[in-house]
Backbone and ligand atoms as CSV (ligand in chain L), in Angstrom:
chain,resi,resn,atom,element,x,y,z
A,1,MET,N,N,-23.045,9.769,1.388
A,1,MET,CA,C,-21.518,9.776,0.923
A,1,MET,C,C,-21.239,8.200,0.349
A,2,ALA,N,N,-20.580,8.040,-0.575
A,2,ALA,CA,C,-20.259,6.621,-1.013
A,2,ALA,C,C,-19.135,5.929,-0.213
A,3,SER,N,N,-18.733,4.797,-0.627
A,3,SER,CA,C,-17.796,4.237,0.300
A,3,SER,C,C,-16.510,4.856,0.200
A,4,ILE,N,N,-15.618,4.699,1.169
A,4,ILE,CA,C,-14.412,5.303,1.049
A,4,ILE,C,C,-13.296,4.363,0.979
A,5,VAL,N,N,-12.384,4.567,-0.055
A,5,VAL,CA,C,-11.261,3.676,-0.377
A,5,VAL,C,C,-9.978,4.350,0.139
A,6,LEU,N,N,-9.193,3.597,1.002
A,6,LEU,CA,C,-7.975,4.147,1.344
A,6,LEU,C,C,-6.677,3.341,0.663
A,7,ILE,N,N,-5.867,4.089,0.127
A,7,ILE,CA,C,-4.663,3.569,-0.621
A,7,ILE,C,C,-3.543,4.157,-0.083
A,8,GLY,N,N,-2.399,3.464,-0.381
A,8,GLY,CA,C,-1.081,4.056,0.112
A,8,GLY,C,C,-0.062,2.951,0.450
A,9,PHE,N,N,1.058,3.241,0.736
A,9,PHE,CA,C,2.198,2.379,0.974
A,9,PHE,C,C,1.903,1.538,2.210
A,10,MET,N,N,2.567,0.394,2.253
A,10,MET,CA,C,2.534,-0.705,3.328
A,10,MET,C,C,2.984,0.335,4.620
A,11,GLY,N,N,2.292,0.169,5.608
A,11,GLY,CA,C,2.647,0.877,6.872
A,11,GLY,C,C,2.108,2.384,6.864
A,12,SER,N,N,1.246,2.720,5.951
A,12,SER,CA,C,0.548,4.095,5.979
A,12,SER,C,C,-0.677,4.024,6.803
A,13,GLY,N,N,-1.069,2.885,7.342
A,13,GLY,CA,C,-2.081,2.907,8.394
A,13,GLY,C,C,-3.543,2.557,7.565
A,14,LYS,N,N,-3.546,1.940,6.484
A,14,LYS,CA,C,-4.935,1.879,5.698
A,14,LYS,C,C,-5.714,0.947,6.629
A,15,THR,N,N,-5.187,-0.070,7.231
A,15,THR,CA,C,-5.977,-1.161,7.985
A,15,THR,C,C,-6.500,-0.500,9.224
A,16,VAL,N,N,-5.508,0.016,10.037
A,16,VAL,CA,C,-6.259,0.569,11.347
A,16,VAL,C,C,-6.900,1.667,11.321
A,17,VAL,N,N,-6.441,2.614,10.211
A,17,VAL,CA,C,-7.186,3.868,10.129
A,17,VAL,C,C,-8.631,3.413,9.512
A,18,GLY,N,N,-8.568,2.578,8.567
A,18,GLY,CA,C,-9.965,2.165,7.914
A,18,GLY,C,C,-10.913,1.397,9.076
A,19,GLN,N,N,-10.242,0.682,9.898
A,19,GLN,CA,C,-11.040,0.148,10.927
A,19,GLN,C,C,-11.747,1.191,11.933
A,20,GLU,N,N,-10.919,2.187,12.072
A,20,GLU,CA,C,-11.336,3.243,13.139
A,20,GLU,C,C,-12.471,3.946,12.487
A,21,ILE,N,N,-12.249,4.321,11.161
A,21,ILE,CA,C,-13.297,5.099,10.495
A,21,ILE,C,C,-14.565,4.264,10.398
A,22,ALA,N,N,-14.465,3.036,9.962
A,22,ALA,CA,C,-15.522,2.174,10.039
A,22,ALA,C,C,-16.371,2.037,11.234
A,23,ARG,N,N,-15.583,1.968,12.349
A,23,ARG,CA,C,-16.166,1.819,13.773
A,23,ARG,C,C,-17.010,3.345,13.836
A,24,ARG,N,N,-16.441,4.342,13.480
A,24,ARG,CA,C,-17.055,5.717,13.802
A,24,ARG,C,C,-18.232,5.862,13.004
A,25,LEU,N,N,-18.316,5.335,11.680
A,25,LEU,CA,C,-19.296,5.514,10.978
A,25,LEU,C,C,-20.458,4.473,10.995
A,26,GLY,N,N,-19.895,3.476,11.723
A,26,GLY,CA,C,-20.995,2.137,11.844
A,26,GLY,C,C,-21.008,1.363,10.500
A,27,TRP,N,N,-20.036,1.443,9.679
A,27,TRP,CA,C,-19.869,0.927,8.259
A,27,TRP,C,C,-19.040,-0.543,8.491
A,28,PRO,N,N,-19.103,-1.347,7.492
A,28,PRO,CA,C,-18.449,-2.510,7.597
A,28,PRO,C,C,-17.016,-2.009,6.989
A,29,PHE,N,N,-15.996,-2.780,7.477
A,29,PHE,CA,C,-14.613,-2.558,6.885
A,29,PHE,C,C,-14.276,-3.828,5.964
A,30,VAL,N,N,-13.809,-3.344,4.882
A,30,VAL,CA,C,-13.372,-4.378,3.763
A,30,VAL,C,C,-11.834,-4.057,3.651
A,31,ASP,N,N,-11.246,-5.453,3.585
A,31,ASP,CA,C,-9.658,-5.218,3.346
A,31,ASP,C,C,-9.434,-6.024,2.199
A,32,THR,N,N,-8.748,-5.623,1.067
A,32,THR,CA,C,-8.570,-6.474,-0.138
A,32,THR,C,C,-7.714,-7.627,0.146
A,33,ASP,N,N,-6.677,-7.321,0.948
A,33,ASP,CA,C,-5.624,-8.476,1.303
A,33,ASP,C,C,-6.348,-9.592,2.068
A,34,ALA,N,N,-7.250,-9.177,2.963
A,34,ALA,CA,C,-8.120,-10.213,3.763
A,34,ALA,C,C,-8.907,-10.960,2.571
A,35,MET,N,N,-9.586,-10.383,1.690
A,35,MET,CA,C,-10.228,-11.192,0.654
A,35,MET,C,C,-9.596,-11.908,-0.097
A,36,VAL,N,N,-8.294,-11.381,-0.508
A,36,VAL,CA,C,-7.348,-12.391,-1.234
A,36,VAL,C,C,-6.886,-13.719,-0.423
A,37,GLU,N,N,-6.679,-13.338,0.932
A,37,GLU,CA,C,-6.295,-14.565,1.608
A,37,GLU,C,C,-7.518,-15.572,1.857
A,38,ALA,N,N,-8.668,-15.051,1.897
A,38,ALA,CA,C,-9.931,-15.839,2.019
A,38,ALA,C,C,-10.044,-16.670,0.808
A,39,ALA,N,N,-9.744,-16.012,-0.369
A,39,ALA,CA,C,-10.015,-16.694,-1.745
A,39,ALA,C,C,-9.004,-17.840,-1.845
A,40,ALA,N,N,-7.787,-17.518,-1.348
A,40,ALA,CA,C,-6.665,-18.444,-1.734
A,40,ALA,C,C,-6.511,-19.362,-0.461
A,41,GLY,N,N,-7.172,-19.079,0.465
A,41,GLY,CA,C,-7.042,-20.022,1.644
A,41,GLY,C,C,-5.718,-20.246,2.225
A,42,MET,N,N,-4.850,-18.994,2.083
A,42,MET,CA,C,-3.606,-18.984,2.686
A,42,MET,C,C,-3.057,-17.548,2.900
A,43,ARG,N,N,-2.155,-17.195,3.683
A,43,ARG,CA,C,-1.852,-15.837,3.869
A,43,ARG,C,C,-1.010,-15.254,2.820
A,44,VAL,N,N,-0.951,-13.872,2.573
A,44,VAL,CA,C,-0.297,-13.159,1.454
A,44,VAL,C,C,1.117,-13.746,1.189
A,45,ALA,N,N,1.847,-13.815,2.463
A,45,ALA,CA,C,3.291,-14.287,2.180
A,45,ALA,C,C,3.435,-15.609,1.705
A,46,GLU,N,N,2.399,-16.501,2.085
A,46,GLU,CA,C,2.501,-17.938,1.407
A,46,GLU,C,C,2.052,-17.873,-0.023
A,47,ILE,N,N,1.137,-16.708,-0.574
A,47,ILE,CA,C,0.873,-16.853,-1.961
A,47,ILE,C,C,2.144,-16.436,-2.698
A,48,PHE,N,N,2.732,-15.393,-2.191
A,48,PHE,CA,C,4.095,-14.931,-2.811
A,48,PHE,C,C,4.954,-16.020,-3.018
A,49,ALA,N,N,5.147,-16.659,-1.848
A,49,ALA,CA,C,6.369,-17.782,-1.643
A,49,ALA,C,C,5.911,-18.863,-2.598
A,50,ARG,N,N,4.795,-19.386,-2.611
A,50,ARG,CA,C,4.497,-20.560,-3.400
A,50,ARG,C,C,4.136,-20.372,-4.846
A,51,PHE,N,N,3.476,-19.184,-5.171
A,51,PHE,CA,C,2.882,-18.973,-6.453
A,51,PHE,C,C,3.598,-17.652,-7.167
A,52,GLY,N,N,4.321,-16.787,-6.293
A,52,GLY,CA,C,4.823,-15.588,-7.008
A,52,GLY,C,C,3.979,-14.413,-6.848
A,53,GLU,N,N,4.503,-13.246,-7.207
A,53,GLU,CA,C,3.749,-11.996,-6.981
A,53,GLU,C,C,2.534,-11.881,-8.019
A,54,PRO,N,N,2.812,-12.227,-9.265
A,54,PRO,CA,C,1.841,-12.246,-10.326
A,54,PRO,C,C,0.483,-13.020,-9.889
A,55,ARG,N,N,0.526,-14.005,-9.310
A,55,ARG,CA,C,-0.486,-14.778,-8.820
A,55,ARG,C,C,-1.426,-13.919,-7.650
A,56,PHE,N,N,-0.537,-13.352,-6.776
A,56,PHE,CA,C,-1.200,-12.507,-5.786
A,56,PHE,C,C,-1.781,-11.307,-6.523
A,57,ARG,N,N,-1.235,-10.552,-7.485
A,57,ARG,CA,C,-1.801,-9.388,-8.074
A,57,ARG,C,C,-3.121,-9.964,-8.879
A,58,ALA,N,N,-3.140,-11.079,-9.453
A,58,ALA,CA,C,-4.270,-11.711,-9.990
A,58,ALA,C,C,-5.483,-11.762,-9.120
A,59,LEU,N,N,-5.229,-12.161,-7.917
A,59,LEU,CA,C,-6.193,-12.371,-6.880
A,59,LEU,C,C,-6.711,-10.940,-6.380
A,60,GLU,N,N,-5.597,-10.153,-6.161
A,60,GLU,CA,C,-6.019,-8.767,-5.894
A,60,GLU,C,C,-6.875,-8.135,-6.787
A,61,ARG,N,N,-6.621,-8.170,-8.098
A,61,ARG,CA,C,-7.445,-7.580,-8.909
A,61,ARG,C,C,-8.781,-8.279,-9.043
A,62,ASP,N,N,-9.038,-9.388,-8.723
A,62,ASP,CA,C,-10.322,-10.250,-8.554
A,62,ASP,C,C,-10.926,-9.490,-7.381
A,63,ALA,N,N,-10.471,-9.216,-6.239
A,63,ALA,CA,C,-10.912,-8.685,-5.051
A,63,ALA,C,C,-11.501,-7.304,-5.460
A,64,ILE,N,N,-10.705,-6.522,-6.173
A,64,ILE,CA,C,-11.179,-5.245,-6.387
A,64,ILE,C,C,-12.373,-5.329,-7.404
A,65,VAL,N,N,-12.245,-6.062,-8.349
A,65,VAL,CA,C,-13.571,-6.266,-9.235
A,65,VAL,C,C,-14.684,-6.491,-8.320
A,66,SER,N,N,-14.666,-7.519,-7.224
A,66,SER,CA,C,-15.658,-7.957,-6.504
A,66,SER,C,C,-16.255,-6.850,-5.748
A,67,VAL,N,N,-15.315,-5.883,-5.299
A,67,VAL,CA,C,-15.837,-4.778,-4.308
A,67,VAL,C,C,-16.659,-3.871,-5.218
A,68,SER,N,N,-16.106,-3.776,-6.387
A,68,SER,CA,C,-16.571,-2.647,-7.191
A,68,SER,C,C,-17.900,-3.071,-7.944
A,69,THR,N,N,-18.088,-4.423,-8.046
A,69,THR,CA,C,-19.189,-4.784,-8.789
A,69,THR,C,C,-20.400,-5.311,-7.801
A,70,SER,N,N,-19.990,-5.903,-6.607
A,70,SER,CA,C,-20.967,-6.523,-5.951
A,70,SER,C,C,-21.542,-5.301,-4.877
A,71,GLY,N,N,-22.287,-5.546,-4.099
A,71,GLY,CA,C,-22.871,-4.599,-3.095
A,71,GLY,C,C,-22.050,-4.297,-2.053
A,72,THR,N,N,-20.733,-5.100,-2.001
A,72,THR,CA,C,-19.902,-5.015,-0.802
A,72,THR,C,C,-19.489,-3.773,-0.636
A,73,ALA,N,N,-19.388,-2.929,-1.806
A,73,ALA,CA,C,-18.958,-1.557,-1.559
A,73,ALA,C,C,-19.997,-0.447,-1.146
A,74,GLU,N,N,-21.180,-0.942,-0.716
A,74,GLU,CA,C,-22.125,0.024,-0.427
A,74,GLU,C,C,-21.838,0.487,1.017
A,75,ASP,N,N,-21.446,1.723,1.318
A,75,ASP,CA,C,-21.327,2.200,2.518
A,75,ASP,C,C,-20.174,1.318,3.413
A,76,ALA,N,N,-19.231,1.113,2.732
A,76,ALA,CA,C,-18.092,0.457,3.445
A,76,ALA,C,C,-16.807,1.287,3.322
A,77,VAL,N,N,-15.860,0.881,4.366
A,77,VAL,CA,C,-14.659,1.555,4.183
A,77,VAL,C,C,-13.735,0.500,3.629
A,78,VAL,N,N,-13.040,0.681,2.415
A,78,VAL,CA,C,-12.283,-0.152,1.909
A,78,VAL,C,C,-10.901,0.057,1.878
A,79,ALA,N,N,-9.957,-0.851,2.446
A,79,ALA,CA,C,-8.517,-0.697,2.553
A,79,ALA,C,C,-8.054,-1.659,1.519
A,80,THR,N,N,-7.125,-0.948,0.507
A,80,THR,CA,C,-6.356,-1.886,-0.421
A,80,THR,C,C,-4.984,-2.156,-0.051
A,81,GLY,N,N,-4.352,-3.218,-0.762
A,81,GLY,CA,C,-3.080,-3.615,-0.412
A,81,GLY,C,C,-2.187,-2.304,-1.125
A,82,GLY,N,N,-0.931,-2.189,-0.573
A,82,GLY,CA,C,-0.180,-1.071,-1.119
A,82,GLY,C,C,0.165,-1.081,-2.463
A,83,GLY,N,N,0.240,-2.265,-3.116
A,83,GLY,CA,C,0.349,-2.302,-4.663
A,83,GLY,C,C,-0.809,-2.185,-5.606
A,84,ALA,N,N,-1.868,-2.158,-4.831
A,84,ALA,CA,C,-3.186,-2.401,-5.497
A,84,ALA,C,C,-3.427,-1.368,-6.802
A,85,MET,N,N,-2.896,-0.177,-6.481
A,85,MET,CA,C,-3.139,0.997,-7.412
A,85,MET,C,C,-2.370,1.053,-8.400
A,86,LEU,N,N,-1.112,0.154,-8.510
A,86,LEU,CA,C,-0.429,0.164,-9.701
A,86,LEU,C,C,-0.901,-0.265,-11.063
A,87,ASP,N,N,-2.015,-1.146,-10.868
A,87,ASP,CA,C,-2.751,-1.668,-11.959
A,87,ASP,C,C,-3.706,-0.745,-12.325
A,88,PRO,N,N,-3.532,-0.308,-13.836
A,88,PRO,CA,C,-4.532,0.825,-14.391
A,88,PRO,C,C,-5.913,0.379,-14.148
A,89,GLU,N,N,-6.159,-0.908,-14.405
A,89,GLU,CA,C,-7.692,-1.434,-14.433
A,89,GLU,C,C,-8.069,-1.300,-12.861
A,90,ASN,N,N,-7.352,-1.477,-12.011
A,90,ASN,CA,C,-7.768,-1.322,-10.464
A,90,ASN,C,C,-7.985,0.112,-10.330
A,91,ARG,N,N,-7.009,1.073,-10.840
A,91,ARG,CA,C,-7.294,2.545,-10.591
A,91,ARG,C,C,-8.663,3.000,-11.298
A,92,ARG,N,N,-8.960,2.462,-12.466
A,92,ARG,CA,C,-10.249,2.732,-12.872
A,92,ARG,C,C,-11.439,2.430,-12.043
A,93,ARG,N,N,-11.317,1.080,-11.743
A,93,ARG,CA,C,-12.418,0.424,-11.031
A,93,ARG,C,C,-12.744,1.037,-9.644
A,94,ARG,N,N,-11.597,1.546,-9.068
A,94,ARG,CA,C,-11.713,2.028,-7.680
A,94,ARG,C,C,-12.698,3.332,-7.701
A,95,LYS,N,N,-12.658,3.992,-8.850
A,95,LYS,CA,C,-13.409,5.286,-8.986
A,95,LYS,C,C,-14.939,4.679,-8.895
A,96,GLU,N,N,-15.227,3.752,-9.211
A,96,GLU,CA,C,-16.695,3.333,-9.066
A,96,GLU,C,C,-17.150,2.926,-7.713
A,97,ILE,N,N,-16.094,2.939,-6.737
A,97,ILE,CA,C,-16.300,2.628,-5.307
A,97,ILE,C,C,-16.545,3.659,-4.444
A,98,GLY,N,N,-15.825,4.883,-4.657
A,98,GLY,CA,C,-16.046,5.908,-3.760
A,98,GLY,C,C,-14.852,6.866,-3.861
A,99,PRO,N,N,-14.861,7.899,-2.947
A,99,PRO,CA,C,-13.752,8.829,-2.874
A,99,PRO,C,C,-12.420,7.937,-2.483
A,100,ILE,N,N,-11.338,8.241,-3.066
A,100,ILE,CA,C,-10.024,7.810,-2.809
A,100,ILE,C,C,-9.182,8.562,-2.028
A,101,VAL,N,N,-8.744,8.104,-0.840
A,101,VAL,CA,C,-7.819,8.828,0.057
A,101,VAL,C,C,-6.474,8.090,0.071
A,102,TRP,N,N,-5.472,8.894,-0.333
A,102,TRP,CA,C,-4.128,8.534,-0.093
A,102,TRP,C,C,-3.733,8.611,1.324
A,103,LEU,N,N,-3.210,7.683,1.955
A,103,LEU,CA,C,-2.479,7.818,3.221
A,103,LEU,C,C,-0.923,7.850,2.948
A,104,ASP,N,N,-0.545,8.936,3.048
A,104,ASP,CA,C,0.877,9.156,2.749
A,104,ASP,C,C,1.630,9.006,4.129
A,105,ALA,N,N,3.088,8.673,4.062
A,105,ALA,CA,C,3.852,8.631,5.087
A,105,ALA,C,C,5.245,8.771,4.726
A,106,ASP,N,N,6.042,9.270,5.565
A,106,ASP,CA,C,7.454,9.455,5.121
A,106,ASP,C,C,8.277,8.087,5.524
A,107,VAL,N,N,9.284,8.086,4.826
A,107,VAL,CA,C,10.123,6.770,5.085
A,107,VAL,C,C,10.304,6.382,6.536
A,108,GLU,N,N,10.769,7.381,7.344
A,108,GLU,CA,C,10.962,7.124,8.748
A,108,GLU,C,C,9.727,6.539,9.459
A,109,SER,N,N,8.500,7.005,9.230
A,109,SER,CA,C,7.368,6.513,9.815
A,109,SER,C,C,7.004,5.165,9.336
A,110,ILE,N,N,7.284,4.923,8.160
A,110,ILE,CA,C,6.958,3.528,7.394
A,110,ILE,C,C,7.766,2.579,7.884
A,111,MET,N,N,9.250,2.952,8.166
A,111,MET,CA,C,10.399,2.027,8.729
A,111,MET,C,C,9.743,1.675,10.209
A,112,ALA,N,N,9.442,2.777,10.944
A,112,ALA,CA,C,9.016,2.432,12.404
A,112,ALA,C,C,7.889,1.569,12.418
A,113,ARG,N,N,6.944,1.714,11.541
A,113,ARG,CA,C,5.790,0.785,11.778
A,113,ARG,C,C,5.853,-0.552,11.087
A,114,VAL,N,N,6.567,-0.804,10.039
A,114,VAL,CA,C,6.621,-2.209,9.307
A,114,VAL,C,C,7.996,-2.583,8.978
A,115,GLY,N,N,8.970,-1.638,9.342
A,115,GLY,CA,C,10.445,-2.138,8.957
A,115,GLY,C,C,10.869,-3.517,9.403
A,116,SER,N,N,10.376,-3.920,10.449
A,116,SER,CA,C,10.874,-5.180,10.906
A,116,SER,C,C,9.794,-6.335,10.740
A,117,ASP,N,N,8.733,-5.901,9.861
A,117,ASP,CA,C,7.680,-6.883,9.748
A,117,ASP,C,C,7.989,-8.173,8.918
A,118,THR,N,N,7.632,-9.127,9.130
A,118,THR,CA,C,7.979,-10.450,8.295
A,118,THR,C,C,6.837,-10.956,7.536
A,119,THR,N,N,5.775,-10.406,7.702
A,119,THR,CA,C,4.433,-10.843,6.998
A,119,THR,C,C,4.275,-10.184,5.534
A,120,ARG,N,N,5.408,-9.080,5.312
A,120,ARG,CA,C,5.125,-8.531,4.034
A,120,ARG,C,C,6.357,-8.749,3.163
A,121,PRO,N,N,5.937,-9.660,2.108
A,121,PRO,CA,C,7.122,-10.213,1.362
A,121,PRO,C,C,8.023,-9.186,0.565
A,122,LEU,N,N,7.594,-8.075,0.272
A,122,LEU,CA,C,8.192,-7.019,-0.341
A,122,LEU,C,C,9.160,-6.340,0.494
A,123,LEU,N,N,9.105,-6.575,1.906
A,123,LEU,CA,C,10.003,-5.771,2.770
A,123,LEU,C,C,11.032,-6.630,3.342
A,124,ARG,N,N,11.235,-7.860,2.760
A,124,ARG,CA,C,12.043,-8.742,3.175
A,124,ARG,C,C,13.333,-8.717,2.589
A,125,GLY,N,N,14.511,-9.047,3.255
A,125,GLY,CA,C,15.651,-8.842,2.467
A,125,GLY,C,C,16.711,-8.041,3.137
A,126,ALA,N,N,17.888,-7.571,2.534
A,126,ALA,CA,C,18.950,-6.944,3.121
A,126,ALA,C,C,18.823,-5.695,3.753
A,127,ASP,N,N,18.373,-4.621,2.572
A,127,ASP,CA,C,18.337,-3.267,3.060
A,127,ASP,C,C,16.885,-2.801,2.939
A,128,VAL,N,N,15.955,-2.933,3.858
A,128,VAL,CA,C,14.632,-2.520,3.793
A,128,VAL,C,C,14.331,-1.019,3.340
A,129,GLY,N,N,15.247,-0.391,4.150
A,129,GLY,CA,C,15.164,1.058,3.938
A,129,GLY,C,C,15.272,1.553,2.559
A,130,ALA,N,N,16.279,0.819,1.842
A,130,ALA,CA,C,16.480,1.250,0.466
A,130,ALA,C,C,15.175,0.739,-0.375
A,131,ARG,N,N,14.842,-0.380,-0.005
A,131,ARG,CA,C,13.666,-0.944,-0.938
A,131,ARG,C,C,12.361,-0.086,-0.551
A,132,VAL,N,N,12.233,0.348,0.653
A,132,VAL,CA,C,11.015,1.243,0.827
A,132,VAL,C,C,11.221,2.490,-0.009
A,133,ARG,N,N,12.481,3.150,0.018
A,133,ARG,CA,C,12.600,4.425,-0.921
A,133,ARG,C,C,12.267,4.277,-2.192
A,134,ALA,N,N,12.980,3.050,-2.771
A,134,ALA,CA,C,12.800,2.973,-4.186
A,134,ALA,C,C,11.282,2.373,-4.476
A,135,LEU,N,N,10.559,1.820,-3.669
A,135,LEU,CA,C,9.181,1.522,-3.966
A,135,LEU,C,C,8.424,2.740,-4.066
A,136,LEU,N,N,8.678,3.548,-2.918
A,136,LEU,CA,C,7.976,4.696,-2.856
A,136,LEU,C,C,7.960,5.661,-4.056
A,137,LEU,N,N,9.199,5.666,-4.537
A,137,LEU,CA,C,9.458,6.552,-5.691
A,137,LEU,C,C,8.778,6.043,-6.933
A,138,GLU,N,N,8.814,4.713,-6.972
A,138,GLU,CA,C,8.234,4.082,-8.095
A,138,GLU,C,C,6.612,4.195,-8.211
A,139,ARG,N,N,6.104,4.226,-6.918
A,139,ARG,CA,C,4.791,4.274,-6.774
A,139,ARG,C,C,3.978,5.634,-6.660
A,140,GLU,N,N,4.874,6.577,-6.400
A,140,GLU,CA,C,4.174,7.941,-5.972
A,140,GLU,C,C,3.234,8.413,-6.945
A,141,SER,N,N,3.346,8.198,-8.138
A,141,SER,CA,C,2.530,8.743,-9.196
A,141,SER,C,C,1.194,8.147,-9.315
A,142,ALA,N,N,1.317,6.748,-8.990
A,142,ALA,CA,C,-0.022,6.084,-8.854
A,142,ALA,C,C,-0.774,6.429,-7.557
A,143,TYR,N,N,-0.242,6.702,-6.477
A,143,TYR,CA,C,-0.937,6.923,-5.299
A,143,TYR,C,C,-1.498,8.541,-5.385
A,144,ALA,N,N,-0.627,9.326,-6.281
A,144,ALA,CA,C,-1.205,10.674,-6.450
A,144,ALA,C,C,-2.296,10.864,-7.190
A,145,THR,N,N,-2.882,9.875,-7.747
A,145,THR,CA,C,-4.154,9.761,-8.501
A,145,THR,C,C,-5.246,9.831,-7.737
A,146,ALA,N,N,-5.079,9.434,-6.364
A,146,ALA,CA,C,-6.158,9.606,-5.326
A,146,ALA,C,C,-6.959,11.074,-5.438
A,147,ASP,N,N,-8.016,11.039,-4.860
A,147,ASP,CA,C,-8.888,12.301,-4.781
A,147,ASP,C,C,-8.299,13.210,-3.605
A,148,HIS,N,N,-7.834,12.627,-2.564
A,148,HIS,CA,C,-7.376,13.272,-1.550
A,148,HIS,C,C,-6.055,12.641,-0.980
A,149,ARG,N,N,-5.259,13.402,-0.285
A,149,ARG,CA,C,-4.087,12.868,0.269
A,149,ARG,C,C,-4.039,13.286,1.817
A,150,VAL,N,N,-3.758,12.424,2.726
A,150,VAL,CA,C,-3.697,12.726,4.003
A,150,VAL,C,C,-2.289,12.163,4.520
A,151,ASP,N,N,-1.467,13.096,5.192
A,151,ASP,CA,C,-0.176,12.751,5.654
A,151,ASP,C,C,-0.417,12.167,6.969
A,152,THR,N,N,0.078,10.894,7.168
A,152,THR,CA,C,0.026,10.279,8.375
A,152,THR,C,C,1.323,10.033,9.168
A,153,SER,N,N,2.324,10.913,8.746
A,153,SER,CA,C,3.658,10.632,9.391
A,153,SER,C,C,3.654,11.141,10.771
A,154,GLY,N,N,4.000,10.285,11.823
A,154,GLY,CA,C,3.890,10.850,13.135
A,154,GLY,C,C,2.591,11.082,13.860
A,155,ARG,N,N,1.464,10.687,13.095
A,155,ARG,CA,C,0.265,10.991,13.706
A,155,ARG,C,C,-0.502,9.851,14.027
A,156,SER,N,N,-1.277,9.885,15.184
A,156,SER,CA,C,-1.951,8.671,15.707
A,156,SER,C,C,-3.162,8.415,14.816
A,157,VAL,N,N,-3.677,7.120,15.166
A,157,VAL,CA,C,-4.616,6.558,14.298
A,157,VAL,C,C,-5.889,7.572,14.279
A,158,ALA,N,N,-6.277,7.989,15.667
A,158,ALA,CA,C,-7.345,8.917,15.806
A,158,ALA,C,C,-7.207,10.074,14.983
A,159,ALA,N,N,-6.061,10.708,15.072
A,159,ALA,CA,C,-5.830,11.865,14.336
A,159,ALA,C,C,-5.849,11.708,12.725
A,160,VAL,N,N,-5.440,10.602,12.325
A,160,VAL,CA,C,-5.548,10.431,10.948
A,160,VAL,C,C,-7.018,10.308,10.406
A,161,ALA,N,N,-7.706,9.505,11.290
A,161,ALA,CA,C,-9.213,9.156,11.073
A,161,ALA,C,C,-9.991,10.560,11.005
A,162,ASP,N,N,-9.639,11.358,12.007
A,162,ASP,CA,C,-10.221,12.654,11.940
A,162,ASP,C,C,-9.971,13.528,10.661
A,163,ALA,N,N,-8.679,13.397,10.269
A,163,ALA,CA,C,-8.207,14.186,8.955
A,163,ALA,C,C,-8.788,13.519,7.831
A,164,VAL,N,N,-8.938,12.208,7.754
A,164,VAL,CA,C,-9.599,11.625,6.562
A,164,VAL,C,C,-11.238,12.214,6.401
A,165,LEU,N,N,-11.773,11.979,7.607
A,165,LEU,CA,C,-13.280,12.362,7.586
A,165,LEU,C,C,-13.478,13.787,7.311
A,166,THR,N,N,-12.545,14.702,7.767
A,166,THR,CA,C,-12.615,16.167,7.431
A,166,THR,C,C,-12.358,16.470,5.991
A,167,THR,N,N,-11.402,15.674,5.575
A,167,THR,CA,C,-10.911,15.861,4.195
A,167,THR,C,C,-12.203,15.331,3.123
A,168,ILE,N,N,-12.856,14.262,3.509
A,168,ILE,CA,C,-13.738,14.004,2.545
A,168,ILE,C,C,-15.057,14.547,2.748
A,169,SER,N,N,-15.370,15.296,3.813
A,169,SER,CA,C,-16.650,15.777,3.970
A,169,SER,C,C,-16.658,17.139,3.112
A,170,PRO,N,N,-17.862,17.341,2.442
A,170,PRO,CA,C,-17.898,18.446,1.539
A,170,PRO,C,C,-17.323,19.664,2.036
A,171,ALA,N,N,-17.361,20.152,3.369
A,171,ALA,CA,C,-16.862,21.355,4.001
A,171,ALA,C,C,-15.435,21.227,3.742
A,172,GLY,N,N,-14.782,20.012,3.915
A,172,GLY,CA,C,-13.177,19.853,3.997
A,172,GLY,C,C,-12.628,19.394,2.783
A,173,ALA,N,N,-13.546,19.185,1.728
A,173,ALA,CA,C,-12.924,18.646,0.537
A,173,ALA,C,C,-11.868,19.594,-0.070
A,174,CYS,N,N,-10.667,18.798,-0.474
A,174,CYS,CA,C,-9.677,19.501,-1.014
A,174,CYS,C,C,-9.431,19.153,-2.483
A,175,GLY,N,N,-10.291,18.349,-3.060
A,175,GLY,CA,C,-10.314,17.843,-4.427
A,175,GLY,C,C,-9.032,17.115,-4.651
L,1,S3P,C1,C,1.847,-5.018,-0.837
L,1,S3P,C2,C,1.385,-4.558,0.363
L,1,S3P,C3,C,0.686,-5.397,1.140
L,1,S3P,C4,C,0.210,-6.676,0.530
L,1,S3P,C5,C,1.313,-7.396,-0.114
L,1,S3P,C6,C,1.784,-6.415,-1.267
L,1,S3P,C7,C,2.502,-4.039,-1.672
L,1,S3P,O1,O,-0.761,-4.807,1.830
L,1,S3P,O2,O,-0.910,-6.369,-0.331
L,1,S3P,O3,O,2.279,-7.721,0.678
L,1,S3P,O4,O,2.689,-4.229,-2.939
L,1,S3P,O5,O,2.755,-2.936,-1.292
L,1,S3P,P1,P,-0.369,-3.676,2.922
L,1,S3P,O6,O,-0.242,-2.206,2.201
L,1,S3P,O7,O,-1.830,-3.506,3.677
L,1,S3P,O8,O,0.768,-3.957,3.706
């Protein structure tokens, strides 16, 4: 099996589920947000605040290029930031990495998980619920380009990890 790429909205569980799957498979876990932070020497929120979203997106693109071209992607579980798949070039490149699983979640689950999070710049401001709904609508078609979709709403990390592994295994593949 090639590396597994997890995509989806903030709060869909990409990081925690990715870490759980990596632990079960004995594979390394790679997080593109962490790669961006390491390259910039600062947290995502600080990159947004000091240099703006375009700079963050450029660093995110570099991280995805690096995962798809270096050996990093060999047998690894890769979690991408929630906006990474909006970039057509990133969508093309991720196909070189491995099967893509969209971790989907309803607005209620997202709000419960990250509604009051202060580390995600795109979720700051007055009406976070409206913001989440608008961004979800805007991004749905990009997420839907994944090979597989797993609904994480109201499910535990272990249950989602089970579902991902079942979905991508040849017997459970749903295309
Ligand atoms: C973003 C999601 C974040 C991070 C940045 C932008 C987005 O990652 O990349 O704050 O555009 O949805 P998570 O999805 O891991 O929260």
